[in-house]
N, C-alpha and C positions, 0 to 999 in steps of 0.2 A: 964425653957421647959413650966412649966405649961402656962407661957403667952404667949410661941407660940403655943400652945395647944389650947386656950380660944382664940386665934387671926385665927387661922385654925378652929376651930369651926363658929364664924362670919363669916367670907370668905362662907364657905359653904351653911350658912342658907341666904345668903346674895346672892348666887347665884343659888339658891332654888328659894326665893322670885322674883327673876327677868324674875327667867322661868314662872311663873306664874301672874304676872303684866301683865296689860293690857295697849296698846298704844290709845292714843285718837289724831284726830286731828280736829280741826273746822274749817272747809272751806265756804269759801263763795260766794255762788253761783248765779247766775243770769239767771233764767227761760227765758221760752219764751217771756211772757208779761216783761218783763223787770223787775220785781220785784229781789231783792236780799235776799235768802232765805242762813238759818245758817244751814250744816249739820256739825253733829257730826259723827265721824268716829271711831270707836273699834275695835280692833285689839285684839285676846287673845289667841296666839300660841299654850296654855298647851290645849284648848279647840278645837285648829286650826278650829277658827270661824269668822269672821267677822259682828260687828252690825253696819248701817247707818243709821243715824233719821234724818230729817225733820218738821219742820210744815209748810204747805202751808198756802198760803196769805190767801185761806180762812179758817181757823183755822185746817183742817184734818193735825190730826199727821200722818208722815206715819215710820213704820220703817221696815227696812227688814233684815234680817239675813240671814249669810250664814254658810251652815253648811258643810264644807268641807269634814268631815271626814265620812261623813253619806248621800252625795249627796244630800243635801236637802236646797232648798233657802222655807224663811218665809218671807210673806209681812203683816206687819195688822196695817192696817186702823182705826183710830176712828175720827168719821165722828161726829161732830156735828152737834148739831139737830135743827130746823128750827121753832123759837119759834113763828112766827106769823103765822106758817100753821100746828099747834098741834104737835107739836115735842119738846118735854119740855127736852128730856135725848137725852146726847150721844150714840149710838151703834160703837159696834169695829167689823172689822170683821177679819178672817185669811186664806191668800191664801197660800197652801201648796203645792210647786211640789219640782220635781226631777231637779236638778241643774249641769253643766258644769263645772269643776272647770277652763277649760281654761277658761270661764268665766269673771272672774274677779280676780284682782291679789291675790295670796297666803296670808294666812294670815301671814306668816313670814317676808315676802318682806314687807306686810301692815308694819308692826312693826317697818321696818328700818325705814320708809319716818320720815323724819323733814321740817319743812315748816319756810323757809326763809323770807316769807314777809308774814306773817299770815293773815295781811290785803288785801291782793288782791283781786279783785273779779276776780272768774272762771269761764271760759267756756268750755265745753266739745271740744276735739278736733276732737271726730268721733258722730254722727247721729245713734242708731242702729235702732234707726227706730222703730215700734209697733210689740209686737205682742199679738197676742189675744189666750188666755186661756182660752176656755168654761169645767168651773169647774162641773164636775155631779156628786163628789158624796160630803154628810159629812163626815166628818171625827170628833169620836167621841173623843173629848184632853183628856180624863180620858187612853184612851188606846190606843193615840200617840207615847209612847215611842218604838213602834216597828218601825215606822220610826225616829223621831228625840228626844229626851230628852228636844230638848228647846224649842219644839212644847206646852208643858203643860206648861213651865213659860212663854213662852212671848202670850199664845194666852188663860189664864184662864178667861179670858170678854170674852168671843165670844167662852163659851163652847156650843151653840147652830149657832154660824155662823162660823164654820172653815171646811173649803173647799181644793179638791183635786180632782184628775185625774184617773180614768185607768188608760192612758198613765205613770203616774207617776207611781202608781204599778208597771207598769210590769217594769219598771224601777229599779225597789227597790227592784222588785225580784230579778234580776240578782249580786245581792251585795252576797259575800261570807256568808255563817250564816243565809241568809233570808228566812222566812217562809213565802208562800204564803197563808196558812192557816192562820196566826198570824194578814198577813197586809189587807187579807180580814176582818177579825173579827172587825179589827180597822175602818172599814167603813160604811156608810148608803147611799140607795138607794132615792130619792128622792119621789119613789112610797109611800113609809112609813116614815114621820120626824120622828115618835117617836122612832121607836122600831123596825125595821125589820132590821139583817142585808143584805147584799148583799151577794148572795151564788156564788160562782165561775164562776159557769154556767149561771148566770142571766144574762138577756141581757135587761130586762125592762126599758123601759124607759117613763120621764110622759112627755106629750106635754102641756108646758103652754105657753102663753103668753108674751111680751115681754111688761116691764112695762112701757113703750114710747108710746102703742099702747094699753093700756084701760084706761079708765077716772074711774074706780071702784077703790078708794085708799084702801079698804081690799081686792081687790083680789090677789092672789097670783101670782107671774109673776116672768120673766127672766131679773134680774136687770143687768145694765153694770156700769164697775166704770173703771175710768182711772184714772191710778197713775203712775208717770214719775220720773226717780231718773235721773235729773241732771245734775250731776258730780261723779264718780267714777272711780279708777285704774281700770283697764278692761287690761293693762299687761304691763308689762316690754319691753324698749327701750335696744336696743342694738346698740352700735356703734363700729367700726374698726378702732383700732390701726395701728402705723406707722409700716409697717412692711420694711426688709431688701432686698436686693436679693436672700439672704440666705433663708429666712424664712419668711414665709406668713402672713397676718394682722391676727392680733388675737385680737378678738373682747370681745367688757366689756359693762358691763352693767352701761348706761349711763341716765339712768331717768325713767318716767314712761309716759305709753300712758292711757289717760283720755276720755273716751269714756260717751253717753246719751241713754238714753233707756226706753221707756212706759211701760207697761202694762196695755191692755185691758182685766179686769177680767168680765165675765158674768158667773152669778148665782141664786139659788136660794133665792127669797124672798117670804118670808111669805103675804104679802099683800106691796100695792106700796106706801105706805103711811111712810115706812121704803127706798124707792127708789125717793125720788123727787125730785132730780138733773137727774133723766135720765127721762128727757120729751122733 
């Protein structure tokens, strides 16, 4: 009996550990320029989140985190400096937006995917084009838990360069238990980069030129950064089974649908020197 209890206890522990473990997929993706990029996709069912990461051919490290529970997408870009142009260090930006759950395969479904041919070069079935995001607010990483606890973990290096939008706050404010006051306290307008919280009724904005339109490397400007996710599971495929004269054909899950999507983020840069690619 003691041996059975020990075995039963072990089974419970293993079941619990399986519930919190993560699933990894390594995907070889061909981008538009013909380069092969290695994507790492991680699913965590317990946290109800998916992380996708890859390094572009120019060295930029891109991380996309989908927090299904809080309807949040975080895209982090670590951009290497151009030493020949006076940039000796890398810079990190985080873009935090509202996310619709239907735009990505669920974390549970993702955790069940398996690779039959890991070395296959993948090309997305559907191109969902470009989406423009005008990031009009700074997000205070230290107060970002009100949006998602994952922001502070992923964007620790981007304390002064994490961005969101007014329209995203409106979407998150509709979540059960959300507080408009807490959401507004976590963001700053560009009218005062350092300290001014954005009031609920504050509609002030700052008109600054595009980084591409100024030759002054030390002038503040609006930077534009394009980040493309070349391959990701955007949904499930369902097929119809064989029916008979008495029964209608049943449907069953028979695969995944894959997509490509590009994001163009426009955001405040303290100086054009931090946005040399936007020329």
